[in-house]
C-alpha positions in Angstrom: 12.0 101.1 18.8 9.1 103.0 17.2 8.4 106.7 17.6 5.5 105.9 20.0 7.7 103.7 22.2 9.2 105.4 25.3 12.6 104.6 26.7 10.8 104.5 30.1 9.5 101.1 29.1 13.1 100.0 29.1 14.6 102.0 32.0 11.5 102.0 34.3 11.7 105.8 34.6 9.4 108.0 32.6 11.2 109.9 29.8 10.5 113.4 31.2 11.8 112.4 34.6 14.9 110.7 33.2 15.5 113.8 31.0 15.3 116.1 34.0 17.7 113.9 36.0 20.1 113.8 33.0 19.9 117.6 32.7 20.9 118.1 36.3 23.7 115.7 36.1 25.0 117.3 32.9 24.9 120.8 34.4 26.8 119.5 37.5 29.4 117.7 35.3 29.8 120.8 33.2 30.4 123.0 36.3 33.2 120.5 37.4 34.8 120.4 34.0 34.8 124.2 33.7 36.8 124.4 37.0 39.6 122.7 35.2 39.3 125.1 32.3 39.3 128.0 34.6 42.5 126.8 36.3 44.2 126.3 33.0 43.3 129.8 31.8 44.4 131.3 35.2 47.8 129.5 34.8 48.1 131.1 31.4 47.0 134.5 32.8 44.2 134.6 30.2 41.6 136.7 32.0 39.3 136.8 29.0 39.0 133.0 29.1 38.7 132.9 32.9 35.8 135.3 32.7 34.1 133.3 30.0 34.5 130.0 31.8 33.4 131.5 35.2 30.2 132.8 33.6 29.6 129.5 31.9 30.2 127.7 35.2 27.8 130.0 37.0 25.2 129.3 34.3 25.7 125.6 34.7 25.3 125.8 38.5 22.1 127.9 38.0 20.7 125.3 35.6 21.5 122.5 38.1 19.9 124.4 40.9 16.8 125.1 38.9 16.6 121.4 37.8 17.2 120.2 41.4 14.3 122.4 42.6 12.0 121.1 40.0 13.1 117.5 40.6 12.5 117.9 44.3 8.9 119.0 43.8 8.2 116.2 41.3 9.7 113.5 43.6 7.4 114.7 46.4 4.3 114.2 44.3 
């Protein structure tokens, strides 16, 4: 594939739309994964890690929500 070719030619979805969908999915997957890390840290009573992972989880949720809002507006166009 050359630099000028787009993967959208292969997937049927324009790159920027695919990238946005990927971003939302990645944020949501990260939020789920971090729940396991939070539970592990809580079991070990490591409040510093719990706090870090909760903040990261909140950031992932925020990213997912921002991406979903943008995706919603673009799908309605």
